C-alpha positions, 0 to 999 in steps of 0.5 A, spaced: 483 522 480 484 515 482 490 510 482 487 503 482 492 497 483 490 489 484 493 484 489 495 479 484 494 471 485 499 467 489 505 464 486 503 458 489 497 458 485 492 458 491 488 464 490 482 464 495 487 463 501 493 467 500 494 472 504 499 478 503 503 484 508 503 490 504 508 496 505 506 502 501 512 508 500 510 515 499 514 521 497 513 527 494 518 528 488 515 535 485 517 542 488 510 543 485 507 541 491 509 546 494 508 552 489 500 554 490 499 546 488 498 541 493 497 532 493 493 529 498 489 523 498 485 517 501 488 509 501 482 504 500 482 497 500 476 494 497 473 501 498 474 501 505 478 507 507 485 505 511 487 511 513 483 517 518 486 522 515 489 524 508 495 522 506 500 528 504 507 525 502 513 530 504 518 532 499 524 528 498 522 524 504 519 517 505 513 515 509 511 508 509 504 505 511 503 498 513 496 495 512 495 495 519 493 489 521 489 487 515 492 482 511 490 483 503 488 477 499 489 476 491 484 480 488 484 486 493 483 492 490 487 498 492 485 505 491 488 511 492 483 517 491 485 524 491 481 528 496 477 534 494 481 540 496 488 536 492 490 539 485 496 534 484 494 526 483 496 521 488 503 518 488 505 512 490 513 511 489 513 503 491 509 498 494 512 491 497 507 485 498 510 479 502 506 473 501 504 469 508 506 463 509 503 457 513 506 450 515 513 452 514 518 447 516 522 448 522 529 452 521 533 448 525 534 440 526 531 438 532 536 433 533 541 439 534 
């Protein structure tokens, strides 16, 4: 079982150069995961595994995963892939995408 998402294009309309910082949130919400069932999965960006070990969301506990130095671009394919030993499909509770902007103006007046 696989859950697949695609990073949207930038609000600015520049799709080739926009970069995004991401945070993924995982939490087990089903008690079935502890009743002879298991949930574990890998996180992939464009087919490249992000994690060394599978994700095992804990029951009612939040486990955020940051993109660990690899910024996403518009069109990046994010996949959550069930590991062979898991009996439940992948779960994603929330995702935050922040577009990285360059050339922002100074926050204060230089004459202050």
